[in-house]
N, C-alpha and C positions, 0 to 999 in steps of 0.2 A: 372564602375557602373552603375547601373542600370538605366535605360532611363526614368524611370519612377518616380523616386525619385520627390518628390513633392517639389516644394518651394515659399513660399508667400513672397512676394516683396514690402515692405513699404516706398513708397517715394510720398513728396506730392508734387513732380514737375512731370507732366505728359511726359514730353521726357525725361526725366531721367529712368524710368520707360518704354518706348519705347525702348528706348534705349537698357537698359539691358534685355529686352524681346529679341530684335534681336539676342542678342549673346547667349542666356539661350534656346531658344523655341524647339531647334534640341535636345537638350539633356535632357529635363525636365520637369515635367508638374507646370506651370506656374499658379498662382493666384496673384492677384493685389491689393493694397489698397491703399489710396491716405491720410490715416491721421491714427493714433494710437488708435482713436473712431471705425474706419473701421478694422483695425489689429483685435482689441479684439472681437467686434459683429463677423468676420469670423471663431476665434478662438473658440469660445462657442462650433460650430458645425462640428469643423474640426481642423486635428491634423496633421499639414504639416511634413518632413522630416527636413526642415531647413529653417529657417527666414533669411531672407535680410532686415535690420532695417535702414532708416537713423534716423542720431542725430539730425538734427536741421529740426526741424518741427515744425509748429503755435500748437497754444492750449496745444499739448500733446508732447514734445518731444520724443527722443527716449529712452531717460533713465527711465523716468515715462513709459513707453510703456513696457519696459522690465519689470519693477520691477510687474507690474500688470500681466504680462504673467508668471513669475514665480511663480504667487500665484492662479493661474488655475489648477484645479486640471487635471492630464493627461499631463500637459506642462512641468513639473519640468524639464525633460531633452531634451527637444527640443533645439537644438543646434540656437543661433542667432549670427548672423554674422554683426557687423555695417558697415555701407554707410556713409563716412564724407568725407567731403575738409578742417577739421581742421586738422593741422598738430600739434598742442601741444602733449605733452607726456601725460602732465596732465589729459587731457580728454580721453587719450588711457587707461591709467591707472584704471581710475574712472570707464569704461566699461568691462575692464575685471576682475575688483574684483567685477562689477555685475555680472559676468557669461559670459559674450559676449566671443563667442570662437575666434572670429580675427576679422579684421579690413581690409574693402578694402577703397582706396582712391578713391576720384575723383577729376579729371575727369577719368573714367574708362578705363584701360589698359584690354582688352578682354583676352588676354592670362593670365594674372596672377589673374584674377578676379575667372575665369572657373577653374584655377589650387588651390586657396584657397580653392572654394567652394568643390571641386574633397578631398581637404584633410584632411577638417572638417567632409564629409560625411563619408570619409573609417575611420577616428576618431572613428565616432560616431557609424559606424558599428561594429567595433572592442568591442567597449565598450559593446555593448549592447548584442552578442556573447559573453562576459566574463560574462558580469550578466546572461544571459541563463544558461552557464554551471556551475558556482556558483551553482544553484538551484537545477542541473540535478544530480541523481545518475548513476554515469559514465556505472556501471556493466550493471544496467537493463532499463536505459533511464528512469525512473520514474522521477518526481519531490521526491528532496529531503526534510528531516524535517522542514528546515529552508522556504523554500516556502509553507509548508504545514501550519504552524503556519501563517507565514503572511496571508493565504488566510483565513482561518478560523477567525482569529483574525478581517480581515476588515469585512469578513463577518456577523459574530456575532453581528457586530454594527449594523445592518442595522434593523430597526423595524419591529417587529414581526420573527425575522430570525429565524427557523427552521433548524433542519439537524441530522444527524446520523453520529455518531464517532465511527470506528472500528477497535481496533488493532489486528492484527495477526501475529502470530508465529509459526513457521512451528515445527513440533513434529518430535522427533528423527533425525534433521539435521546434530547434531554432529558426527553421525556415519556416516553419507555419506562422510563427509572429510576424517574421520578416516581411513574408510575402503577401500574407493575408491578415495581420493586425491580431494583435494580442486578443480581440474578442473571440473569435473562431479557436486560439489560443486556448482561450477558457474553457468554449465548449468542447474541444478534446481533452482536456484536463478532465474535463467531470464525466464523458464517456466514457475514457481509461480508467478511473472510480469505479463510476458503476460495473463495470466488466471485472474489475476486481472481486468487488464486494460480492457478485454473481457467484462467484469459484471460490467462495469461502465459507466453512462452517458457522454452527454458531458459536465455537466455543473458538473460533480462529480471531486472530487480530488484522486487520487492514488499515494501514494510515498512509499519509503524504508526508513526505520528509521535509520537501520543499523544493521548489520549481517544476521539474517535471520528473524527479524523483520519487518514488514510493516502496515502501515495502510492505510485508507481509509475515505474520508470525501462526504458523499452523502447529497445533498442541497434538501433543501424543506421538507414540512411535511409529514413524510412517518408514515401510522399506524403500529402498532406492528403487524400483521398478516403478513406484507409485509417486515419488518425486519427480523422476523422469516425466513421467506422464503425466504429471500434472503441469510442470513446466513447459514443457511442448503444448498443451493443450491451452495453455495461457497464452502463451505466444500466436499461435492461430487466432485465437479466438479476441485476442485483444485488436492484432490485425483486420481482420476481417468487420470487428463493430467500431473500430474506431476510423475506417478507410470506407466506410458506410455515410460521415457526414460529407456532404454536398461542399464542395471546393478546397479540401485540403490537400489536395495534391496528388494522393493517396499514395503517401510517401512515408506513412509512420508503422515502424516496426518496436519492438521491445527488447529490449536484452535483460538477460536477468542472472546473478550471481546468488548461491545459495550456500549457507554455512548451516551446519547441524549441531543441535545440542542432545547432549553431552559432547561430542565427539570433538566441537570445534570452539564451545566454551561455554559455560552458564549462566551469563551475563548480557546485557545488551551490547556493552561497548565491546568482549569478545567476540562476539555473533555479528555485529554492525561491520565492524574491521575487516574482519574476514570477507563473510559475504561481499564486501566492496571491494577488495581485492580480487573476489571470483569475476567479479561484474566488470574491472577494468579488464580483464583478461579479454573476457567476452569484445568489449568494445576495441581492442585491441588486434583481435581476430575475425574479423568481419558484421560484428555486430550483430542483431535478428538471433539470438542463439542463448544458452543456458550455461552455465559453467559451477561445478561443486570445488568448494575451496579446496577439497582435496577428498578421495575417493575411499581411499583405506586410511587405516591409523600410519602407515608410512606412505608420507605424500608422493603421487607422481603426479608431474604436472601434464596436462590430456587438452586437445582442443578444443576447445567449445564446438558443441553441435549445431550445425544448420540446420533450421527449422523449416524443412518444405519451403525450399528454394524457390516453388512454383509461384509463394505468397509476392516475392520480390518482382518475377516477371510478371506478371497480371498489374503488379502495381505502374510496372513502367508501361506494358502497352495500355492501361485506364489513362497514365499521364498524356502519351503521344493523341490518344483517341480526343481527350478533353481540351485539345489544345485551343480551339473555337472555342469554347466554354466559357472561359475565364474574360473578363471585363479589363479593359486597361491595357498596360504593359506589366507584362510578368519580369519584376525587379529579381536579377541574380547577377553575383558578378560575371566581368570581361569572360574569363576562361567556360564559366557555364552555362553563358549565354551563347558565347561561338559553339560549343557542344549541343546545345539544346536546336540552337538554330538549324546547324550541319543534318540533326534528326529529322528538322519537322521538313526541312525542303528539299530534303532528299526522297522524304517519305508519300509526301504528297504529290509529288509527279507521278507517281506509281499507277496511278487508278487503272482500276482490272486488271491490277496484278498481287499476288500472293506476296505477302512478305513474311518473312519467318527471323521469330527475335528468337536468340540461344544466349540464354543466360550461364554463364562457366563459373565455377566455382572451386575454388582452390582449399583442399584440407589438409594440414598434414598430419602424416602418420606417427606412431608410436611416442614421442614424448613432447612432440607438437613442435614449433618453430618461434624462432624471436624475430623482433620487426626488421632486422636487415636481410633476415632468409627469406620471409616472407613480401620484402622487398624484391629480391632476386628473383624471386621465381614468379611473383607478377611479369616482370619483366620479360622473361623467358617465354610467358603467355603471351604477353604484347607482341613480342618478333613471331612467334608462333603464327598468330593471328595474320599480321601483316604482310607473311610470306605466302600464306593461303587465301586470303580474301583478294575478290578482282577488285577492280577498280570502284566499280560503283558502290559496291557495299558500304556501310556503315559501322567502326568500332569504337568503344571507347570504356575507360576504367570505370566500372560501376562502385567497388569498396576497394576495401585494403585487401581485399581476397575473392573477387569477383570482377568479372568483363563483359561486356552486355556485348553482340554482336544483332546487325540488321542485316541479312541476307536478302536485296530486293530478285523480283522476278524468280523466286525458287519455291518448287514445292517440297514438301515433306523427304522423300527420300533422294531430291539429290543435296537438302541440306544437311540429311544423314551423314554423305558423303564427306561433306565440305568438314563437317564436325570431326569423323573419324582421322583425317589428314592432321588437323589443328592437334587433336591429341596425341598423334604420333609424331609431329614435331615437337611437340612439348617436351615427349618423353625422350627424344634423344636430348634433350638439353639438360632434364631432371630427373634422376631417379625415381622410379615410380615407387621404390619401396620408402619412400621419406614423404613425397606429396602426393595425392590423390586430386583428379582434375574431373570434378563433375562435372553435369550440364543438364538444364531443361529448356524446351523447349516448346514453341508455339506460334499458331498462325494467324494473321493478320489479314483479313480479307479488307481489301481495300473496296 
Protein backbone atom coordinates (compact mmCIF):
# COMPACT_ATOMS: atom_id res chain seq x y z
CA UNK A 1 0.00 0.00 0.00
CA UNK A 2 1.23 3.50 -0.77
CA UNK A 3 3.18 4.84 2.24
CA UNK A 4 1.93 8.35 1.53
CA UNK A 5 -1.76 7.61 2.04
CA UNK A 6 -3.26 10.40 4.13
CA UNK A 7 -5.10 9.57 7.38
CA UNK A 8 -7.04 12.05 9.53
CA UNK A 9 -7.23 10.99 13.19
CA UNK A 10 -10.01 12.49 15.35
CA UNK A 11 -9.92 11.91 19.12
CA UNK A 12 -10.44 14.26 22.05
CA UNK A 13 -7.77 12.47 24.13
CA UNK A 14 -4.26 13.68 23.36
CA UNK A 15 -2.70 10.47 24.67
CA UNK A 16 -4.70 8.39 22.20
CA UNK A 17 -3.59 10.58 19.30
CA UNK A 18 0.05 10.23 20.33
CA UNK A 19 -0.16 6.46 20.71
CA UNK A 20 -1.81 5.95 17.33
CA UNK A 21 0.64 8.36 15.68
CA UNK A 22 3.58 6.36 16.98
CA UNK A 23 2.24 3.26 15.26
CA UNK A 24 1.23 4.83 11.94
CA UNK A 25 3.61 7.72 11.27
CA UNK A 26 6.23 5.58 9.47
CA UNK A 27 3.69 4.40 6.88
CA UNK A 28 1.19 7.24 6.44
CA UNK A 29 0.84 10.97 6.24
CA UNK A 30 -1.05 11.94 9.39
CA UNK A 31 -3.29 14.87 10.37
CA UNK A 32 -4.75 15.29 13.88
CA UNK A 33 -8.00 16.79 15.18
CA UNK A 34 -9.16 16.90 18.82
CA UNK A 35 -12.88 17.37 18.13
CA UNK A 36 -15.53 16.82 15.50
CA UNK A 37 -15.64 20.56 14.89
CA UNK A 38 -11.88 20.70 14.22
CA UNK A 39 -12.19 17.73 11.88
CA UNK A 40 -14.97 19.34 9.84
CA UNK A 41 -13.00 22.57 9.53
CA UNK A 42 -9.96 20.62 8.32
CA UNK A 43 -12.07 18.69 5.80
CA UNK A 44 -13.33 21.88 4.17
CA UNK A 45 -9.98 22.18 2.39
CA UNK A 46 -8.55 18.66 2.61
CA UNK A 47 -9.60 15.18 1.47
CA UNK A 48 -7.79 12.37 3.31
CA UNK A 49 -7.74 8.76 2.15
CA UNK A 50 -9.17 7.52 5.46
CA UNK A 51 -10.59 8.97 8.70
CA UNK A 52 -10.06 7.37 12.12
CA UNK A 53 -12.94 8.76 14.17
CA UNK A 54 -13.49 8.35 17.91
CA UNK A 55 -17.14 7.79 18.85
CA UNK A 56 -17.21 9.15 22.40
CA UNK A 57 -16.31 12.85 22.19
CA UNK A 58 -17.88 15.85 23.99
CA UNK A 59 -20.06 18.40 22.17
CA UNK A 60 -20.15 16.44 18.90
CA UNK A 61 -19.77 12.65 19.04
CA UNK A 62 -18.50 10.42 16.25
CA UNK A 63 -21.94 9.60 14.89
CA UNK A 64 -22.90 13.25 14.46
CA UNK A 65 -19.49 14.02 12.97
CA UNK A 66 -19.85 11.18 10.45
CA UNK A 67 -23.30 12.38 9.44
CA UNK A 68 -21.96 15.87 8.72
CA UNK A 69 -18.97 14.45 6.81
CA UNK A 70 -21.27 12.48 4.54
CA UNK A 71 -23.10 15.69 3.64
CA UNK A 72 -19.89 17.44 2.55
CA UNK A 73 -19.29 17.53 -1.21
CA UNK A 74 -16.46 15.25 -2.31
CA UNK A 75 -16.31 13.36 0.98
CA UNK A 76 -19.22 10.99 0.40
CA UNK A 77 -16.95 7.99 -0.21
CA UNK A 78 -14.00 8.69 2.09
CA UNK A 79 -13.77 5.58 4.31
CA UNK A 80 -14.36 6.15 8.04
CA UNK A 81 -13.19 3.70 10.72
CA UNK A 82 -14.60 4.21 14.21
CA UNK A 83 -12.40 4.10 17.32
CA UNK A 84 -14.27 3.01 20.45
CA UNK A 85 -13.89 1.40 23.85
CA UNK A 86 -17.56 0.45 23.74
CA UNK A 87 -18.28 -3.27 23.26
CA UNK A 88 -22.00 -2.77 22.72
CA UNK A 89 -23.08 -4.50 19.47
CA UNK A 90 -25.91 -2.00 18.99
CA UNK A 91 -23.36 0.82 18.80
CA UNK A 92 -21.41 -1.09 16.15
CA UNK A 93 -24.54 -1.85 14.12
CA UNK A 94 -25.52 1.83 14.25
CA UNK A 95 -22.10 2.87 12.97
CA UNK A 96 -22.12 0.35 10.11
CA UNK A 97 -25.59 1.46 9.05
CA UNK A 98 -24.35 5.04 8.91
CA UNK A 99 -21.57 3.98 6.55
CA UNK A 100 -18.56 3.27 8.78
CA UNK A 101 -16.22 0.77 7.11
CA UNK A 102 -14.91 -0.87 10.30
CA UNK A 103 -14.42 -0.59 14.08
CA UNK A 104 -11.13 -0.62 16.02
CA UNK A 105 -11.39 -1.35 19.72
CA UNK A 106 -9.56 0.47 22.46
CA UNK A 107 -7.10 -0.09 23.96
CA UNK A 108 -5.34 -0.22 20.61
CA UNK A 109 -3.58 -3.41 19.52
CA UNK A 110 -1.02 -2.06 16.94
CA UNK A 111 -0.94 -5.04 14.58
CA UNK A 112 -4.71 -5.42 14.49
CA UNK A 113 -5.16 -1.69 13.92
CA UNK A 114 -2.64 -1.50 11.07
CA UNK A 115 -4.10 -4.57 9.35
CA UNK A 116 -7.66 -3.26 9.58
CA UNK A 117 -6.57 0.09 8.16
CA UNK A 118 -4.67 -1.67 5.40
CA UNK A 119 -7.72 -3.80 4.54
CA UNK A 120 -10.03 -0.78 4.35
CA UNK A 121 -7.58 1.15 2.14
CA UNK A 122 -7.17 -1.82 -0.21
CA UNK A 123 -10.92 -2.20 -0.55
CA UNK A 124 -11.27 1.53 -1.23
CA UNK A 125 -8.52 1.38 -3.85
CA UNK A 126 -10.30 -1.50 -5.58
CA UNK A 127 -13.59 0.40 -5.47
CA UNK A 128 -11.96 3.45 -7.07
CA UNK A 129 -10.38 1.35 -9.80
CA UNK A 130 -13.69 -0.32 -10.58
CA UNK A 131 -15.46 3.04 -10.63
CA UNK A 132 -12.79 4.44 -12.94
CA UNK A 133 -12.97 1.39 -15.23
CA UNK A 134 -16.74 1.68 -15.45
CA UNK A 135 -16.30 5.15 -16.97
CA UNK A 136 -13.62 4.20 -19.50
CA UNK A 137 -13.98 2.79 -23.00
CA UNK A 138 -11.79 -0.31 -22.94
CA UNK A 139 -10.61 -0.12 -26.56
CA UNK A 140 -9.67 3.56 -26.84
CA UNK A 141 -9.10 4.51 -23.16
CA UNK A 142 -11.35 7.53 -23.67
CA UNK A 143 -14.18 8.30 -21.26
CA UNK A 144 -17.45 6.55 -22.07
CA UNK A 145 -20.92 8.02 -22.53
CA UNK A 146 -21.96 7.74 -18.87
CA UNK A 147 -18.94 9.77 -17.77
CA UNK A 148 -19.56 12.43 -20.43
CA UNK A 149 -23.20 12.67 -19.38
CA UNK A 150 -22.20 13.07 -15.74
CA UNK A 151 -19.67 15.83 -16.43
CA UNK A 152 -21.86 17.79 -18.86
CA UNK A 153 -24.86 17.68 -16.52
CA UNK A 154 -22.80 18.85 -13.54
CA UNK A 155 -21.01 21.54 -15.56
CA UNK A 156 -24.31 22.82 -16.96
CA UNK A 157 -25.59 23.57 -13.46
CA UNK A 158 -22.92 26.24 -12.98
CA UNK A 159 -23.82 29.90 -13.27
CA UNK A 160 -23.06 31.19 -16.75
CA UNK A 161 -21.92 27.78 -17.98
CA UNK A 162 -20.86 27.79 -21.64
CA UNK A 163 -19.43 25.09 -23.85
CA UNK A 164 -19.46 23.31 -27.18
CA UNK A 165 -20.72 19.76 -27.70
CA UNK A 166 -19.53 17.91 -30.82
CA UNK A 167 -20.86 14.59 -32.07
CA UNK A 168 -18.44 12.86 -34.45
CA UNK A 169 -18.99 9.89 -36.72
CA UNK A 170 -16.53 8.18 -39.05
CA UNK A 171 -17.63 8.04 -42.67
CA UNK A 172 -17.27 4.73 -44.52
CA UNK A 173 -16.09 2.87 -41.40
CA UNK A 174 -18.17 -0.22 -42.12
CA UNK A 175 -16.12 -0.83 -45.26
CA UNK A 176 -12.96 -1.16 -43.19
CA UNK A 177 -14.44 -3.92 -41.01
CA UNK A 178 -15.98 -5.65 -44.02
CA UNK A 179 -12.91 -5.57 -46.25
CA UNK A 180 -9.97 -5.58 -43.84
CA UNK A 181 -11.33 -7.20 -40.69
CA UNK A 182 -12.27 -5.97 -37.24
CA UNK A 183 -8.63 -5.91 -36.14
CA UNK A 184 -7.91 -3.15 -38.62
CA UNK A 185 -11.18 -1.50 -37.61
CA UNK A 186 -10.02 -1.41 -33.99
CA UNK A 187 -6.68 0.07 -35.05
CA UNK A 188 -8.49 2.85 -36.92
CA UNK A 189 -10.73 3.57 -33.91
CA UNK A 190 -7.71 3.82 -31.62
CA UNK A 191 -5.96 6.22 -34.00
CA UNK A 192 -9.15 8.26 -34.30
CA UNK A 193 -9.36 8.48 -30.49
CA UNK A 194 -5.70 9.52 -30.17
CA UNK A 195 -6.18 12.33 -32.69
CA UNK A 196 -9.28 13.60 -30.90
CA UNK A 197 -7.45 13.59 -27.56
CA UNK A 198 -4.60 15.61 -29.04
CA UNK A 199 -7.10 18.30 -30.04
CA UNK A 200 -8.58 18.59 -26.55
CA UNK A 201 -7.47 20.88 -23.75
CA UNK A 202 -6.97 19.82 -20.13
CA UNK A 203 -10.53 20.72 -19.06
CA UNK A 204 -12.21 19.31 -22.17
CA UNK A 205 -13.72 15.85 -22.28
CA UNK A 206 -13.44 13.39 -25.17
CA UNK A 207 -15.39 10.15 -25.18
CA UNK A 208 -16.41 7.22 -27.31
CA UNK A 209 -20.19 6.92 -27.50
CA UNK A 210 -20.05 3.49 -29.13
CA UNK A 211 -19.09 1.90 -32.44
CA UNK A 212 -17.55 4.60 -34.63
CA UNK A 213 -19.35 7.45 -32.82
CA UNK A 214 -17.37 9.82 -30.62
CA UNK A 215 -18.18 13.03 -28.77
CA UNK A 216 -16.24 15.91 -27.27
CA UNK A 217 -17.28 18.65 -24.86
CA UNK A 218 -15.17 21.82 -24.97
CA UNK A 219 -15.65 23.98 -21.89
CA UNK A 220 -15.89 27.77 -21.74
CA UNK A 221 -17.24 30.47 -24.01
CA UNK A 222 -15.85 29.92 -27.52
CA UNK A 223 -16.48 32.22 -30.46
CA UNK A 224 -18.18 30.76 -33.54
CA UNK A 225 -15.16 31.36 -35.76
CA UNK A 226 -12.95 29.48 -33.31
CA UNK A 227 -15.41 26.57 -33.23
CA UNK A 228 -15.46 26.45 -37.02
CA UNK A 229 -11.67 26.53 -37.15
CA UNK A 230 -11.43 23.71 -34.60
CA UNK A 231 -13.97 21.58 -36.48
CA UNK A 232 -12.19 22.10 -39.80
CA UNK A 233 -8.82 21.32 -38.25
CA UNK A 234 -10.12 18.13 -36.64
CA UNK A 235 -11.69 16.91 -39.89
CA UNK A 236 -8.49 17.44 -41.85
CA UNK A 237 -6.16 16.07 -39.18
CA UNK A 238 -8.27 12.99 -38.47
CA UNK A 239 -8.40 12.17 -42.19
CA UNK A 240 -4.63 12.56 -42.47
CA UNK A 241 -3.77 10.62 -39.31
CA UNK A 242 -6.22 7.75 -39.77
CA UNK A 243 -5.51 7.29 -43.46
CA UNK A 244 -1.79 6.91 -42.79
CA UNK A 245 -2.59 3.46 -41.47
CA UNK A 246 -1.49 1.05 -44.18
CA UNK A 247 -4.20 -1.07 -45.70
CA UNK A 248 -7.30 0.91 -44.74
CA UNK A 249 -8.16 1.82 -48.31
CA UNK A 250 -7.63 5.52 -47.54
CA UNK A 251 -11.36 6.27 -47.48
CA UNK A 252 -11.99 7.37 -43.89
CA UNK A 253 -13.30 10.85 -43.12
CA UNK A 254 -15.31 12.38 -40.27
CA UNK A 255 -18.64 14.19 -40.00
CA UNK A 256 -19.36 16.50 -37.05
CA UNK A 257 -22.61 17.82 -35.56
CA UNK A 258 -22.30 20.78 -33.19
CA UNK A 259 -24.52 22.04 -30.37
CA UNK A 260 -23.70 24.89 -28.00
CA UNK A 261 -24.33 25.46 -24.30
CA UNK A 262 -26.49 27.28 -23.28
CA UNK A 263 -27.96 28.25 -26.69
CA UNK A 264 -29.00 24.68 -27.53
CA UNK A 265 -29.34 23.29 -24.02
CA UNK A 266 -27.73 23.04 -20.60
CA UNK A 267 -27.68 19.30 -20.02
CA UNK A 268 -26.37 16.23 -21.81
CA UNK A 269 -29.65 14.99 -23.28
CA UNK A 270 -30.49 18.33 -24.90
CA UNK A 271 -27.02 18.86 -26.33
CA UNK A 272 -26.63 15.25 -27.44
CA UNK A 273 -29.99 15.24 -29.23
CA UNK A 274 -29.36 18.48 -31.10
CA UNK A 275 -25.75 17.66 -32.01
CA UNK A 276 -26.99 14.30 -33.31
CA UNK A 277 -29.53 16.05 -35.56
CA UNK A 278 -26.79 18.34 -36.88
CA UNK A 279 -24.62 15.28 -37.52
CA UNK A 280 -27.44 13.61 -39.45
CA UNK A 281 -27.69 16.71 -41.61
CA UNK A 282 -24.02 16.39 -42.52
CA UNK A 283 -24.45 12.70 -43.33
CA UNK A 284 -27.33 13.52 -45.67
CA UNK A 285 -25.40 16.28 -47.44
CA UNK A 286 -22.16 14.76 -48.60
CA UNK A 287 -20.45 13.74 -45.32
CA UNK A 288 -16.93 14.95 -44.42
CA UNK A 289 -18.07 18.26 -42.95
CA UNK A 290 -19.61 19.94 -39.93
CA UNK A 291 -22.89 21.65 -39.14
CA UNK A 292 -24.22 23.73 -36.24
CA UNK A 293 -27.66 22.84 -34.91
CA UNK A 294 -28.33 26.55 -35.16
CA UNK A 295 -26.24 29.54 -36.15
CA UNK A 296 -28.32 32.09 -34.25
CA UNK A 297 -31.30 31.97 -31.91
CA UNK A 298 -33.62 32.13 -34.94
CA UNK A 299 -32.64 28.87 -36.54
CA UNK A 300 -31.94 28.84 -40.27
CA UNK A 301 -30.83 25.59 -41.85
CA UNK A 302 -27.56 25.96 -43.71
CA UNK A 303 -25.63 23.43 -45.76
CA UNK A 304 -22.87 21.45 -44.13
CA UNK A 305 -19.56 22.94 -45.09
CA UNK A 306 -17.41 20.65 -47.22
CA UNK A 307 -13.93 20.65 -45.75
CA UNK A 308 -11.06 20.54 -48.21
CA UNK A 309 -12.50 18.24 -50.86
CA UNK A 310 -8.95 17.72 -52.03
CA UNK A 311 -8.76 15.18 -49.19
CA UNK A 312 -11.41 13.10 -50.98
CA UNK A 313 -9.48 13.42 -54.21
CA UNK A 314 -6.21 12.33 -52.60
CA UNK A 315 -7.99 9.37 -50.99
CA UNK A 316 -9.37 8.31 -54.37
CA UNK A 317 -5.95 8.66 -56.01
CA UNK A 318 -4.29 6.62 -53.25
CA UNK A 319 -6.90 3.90 -53.62
CA UNK A 320 -6.27 3.59 -57.37
CA UNK A 321 -2.50 3.52 -56.89
CA UNK A 322 -2.69 0.91 -54.13
CA UNK A 323 -4.72 -1.60 -56.14
CA UNK A 324 -1.77 -4.00 -56.55
CA UNK A 325 -0.64 -3.82 -52.89
CA UNK A 326 -3.64 -5.61 -51.40
CA UNK A 327 -3.41 -9.36 -50.89
CA UNK A 328 -6.40 -11.51 -51.80
CA UNK A 329 -9.64 -10.45 -53.40
CA UNK A 330 -11.10 -7.02 -52.66
CA UNK A 331 -14.61 -7.85 -51.49
CA UNK A 332 -17.33 -5.34 -52.40
CA UNK A 333 -20.92 -5.45 -53.60
CA UNK A 334 -21.53 -6.08 -57.31
CA UNK A 335 -22.17 -2.47 -58.30
CA UNK A 336 -19.10 -1.32 -56.41
CA UNK A 337 -17.03 -4.03 -58.05
CA UNK A 338 -18.21 -3.08 -61.51
CA UNK A 339 -17.25 0.57 -60.97
CA UNK A 340 -13.86 -0.23 -59.44
CA UNK A 341 -13.13 -2.68 -62.26
CA UNK A 342 -13.84 0.00 -64.84
CA UNK A 343 -11.58 2.46 -62.99
CA UNK A 344 -8.69 0.04 -62.74
CA UNK A 345 -8.93 -1.65 -66.16
CA UNK A 346 -9.04 1.64 -68.03
CA UNK A 347 -6.34 3.40 -65.98
CA UNK A 348 -3.74 0.64 -66.18
CA UNK A 349 -3.93 0.63 -69.99
CA UNK A 350 -2.81 4.25 -70.09
CA UNK A 351 0.90 3.84 -69.48
CA UNK A 352 3.00 6.94 -70.03
CA UNK A 353 -0.11 9.07 -70.19
CA UNK A 354 -1.22 11.78 -67.84
CA UNK A 355 -4.50 11.01 -66.11
CA UNK A 356 -6.50 13.84 -64.57
CA UNK A 357 -8.84 13.05 -61.69
CA UNK A 358 -11.57 15.64 -61.14
CA UNK A 359 -13.88 15.66 -58.12
CA UNK A 360 -17.03 17.73 -58.58
CA UNK A 361 -18.86 18.81 -55.41
CA UNK A 362 -22.37 20.24 -55.25
CA UNK A 363 -23.13 22.73 -52.47
CA UNK A 364 -26.65 24.12 -51.87
CA UNK A 365 -26.85 27.88 -51.54
CA UNK A 366 -29.23 29.83 -49.31
CA UNK A 367 -31.40 27.70 -47.04
CA UNK A 368 -30.02 24.35 -48.13
CA UNK A 369 -31.76 21.50 -49.92
CA UNK A 370 -33.71 18.40 -49.06
CA UNK A 371 -32.82 14.90 -50.25
CA UNK A 372 -35.12 15.04 -53.30
CA UNK A 373 -33.58 18.31 -54.48
CA UNK A 374 -30.07 16.91 -54.01
CA UNK A 375 -30.98 13.77 -55.93
CA UNK A 376 -32.40 15.81 -58.82
CA UNK A 377 -29.33 18.05 -58.88
CA UNK A 378 -26.97 15.06 -58.88
CA UNK A 379 -28.83 13.65 -61.90
CA UNK A 380 -28.36 17.00 -63.66
CA UNK A 381 -24.61 16.78 -62.99
CA UNK A 382 -24.55 13.19 -64.22
CA UNK A 383 -26.20 14.24 -67.47
CA UNK A 384 -23.81 17.17 -67.87
CA UNK A 385 -20.83 14.86 -67.46
CA UNK A 386 -22.24 12.27 -69.88
CA UNK A 387 -22.87 14.93 -72.54
CA UNK A 388 -19.33 16.29 -72.23
CA UNK A 389 -16.89 13.42 -71.73
CA UNK A 390 -15.20 11.39 -74.44
CA UNK A 391 -15.99 7.73 -74.89
CA UNK A 392 -12.78 6.56 -73.18
CA UNK A 393 -13.16 8.65 -70.02
CA UNK A 394 -14.62 7.27 -66.78
CA UNK A 395 -17.07 8.81 -64.32
CA UNK A 396 -19.05 7.67 -61.32
CA UNK A 397 -21.00 9.01 -58.36
CA UNK A 398 -18.68 9.35 -55.35
CA UNK A 399 -21.17 10.45 -52.67
CA UNK A 400 -24.64 11.97 -52.42
CA UNK A 401 -23.21 15.33 -53.45
CA UNK A 402 -19.98 14.45 -55.31
CA UNK A 403 -19.12 13.06 -58.72
CA UNK A 404 -15.67 11.88 -59.80
CA UNK A 405 -14.33 11.95 -63.35
CA UNK A 406 -11.15 10.38 -64.77
CA UNK A 407 -9.86 12.09 -67.90
CA UNK A 408 -7.46 9.82 -69.79
CA UNK A 409 -4.56 11.20 -71.81
CA UNK A 410 -5.41 14.76 -70.86
CA UNK A 411 -3.16 17.53 -69.62
CA UNK A 412 -4.16 20.12 -67.03
CA UNK A 413 -5.14 22.84 -69.51
CA UNK A 414 -7.31 20.53 -71.61
CA UNK A 415 -8.97 19.25 -68.46
CA UNK A 416 -9.87 22.78 -67.36
CA UNK A 417 -11.70 23.24 -70.66
CA UNK A 418 -13.64 20.01 -70.10
CA UNK A 419 -14.51 21.13 -66.58
CA UNK A 420 -15.72 24.48 -67.83
CA UNK A 421 -18.02 22.78 -70.39
CA UNK A 422 -19.45 20.50 -67.67
CA UNK A 423 -20.14 23.52 -65.45
CA UNK A 424 -21.83 25.38 -68.31
CA UNK A 425 -24.07 22.42 -69.09
CA UNK A 426 -24.83 21.99 -65.38
CA UNK A 427 -25.92 25.62 -64.96
CA UNK A 428 -28.11 25.28 -68.04
CA UNK A 429 -30.06 22.69 -66.07
CA UNK A 430 -29.74 24.07 -62.52
CA UNK A 431 -30.18 27.61 -61.18
CA UNK A 432 -26.74 28.80 -60.00
CA UNK A 433 -28.48 30.81 -57.26
CA UNK A 434 -29.64 27.56 -55.68
CA UNK A 435 -26.59 25.33 -56.16
CA UNK A 436 -22.85 25.85 -56.51
CA UNK A 437 -20.73 23.34 -58.47
CA UNK A 438 -17.12 23.32 -57.31
CA UNK A 439 -14.26 21.04 -58.30
CA UNK A 440 -10.77 19.88 -57.42
CA UNK A 441 -8.32 18.42 -59.88
CA UNK A 442 -5.15 16.35 -59.55
CA UNK A 443 -2.78 14.79 -62.08
CA UNK A 444 -1.86 11.13 -61.77
CA UNK A 445 1.32 10.42 -63.73
CA UNK A 446 1.24 6.91 -65.07
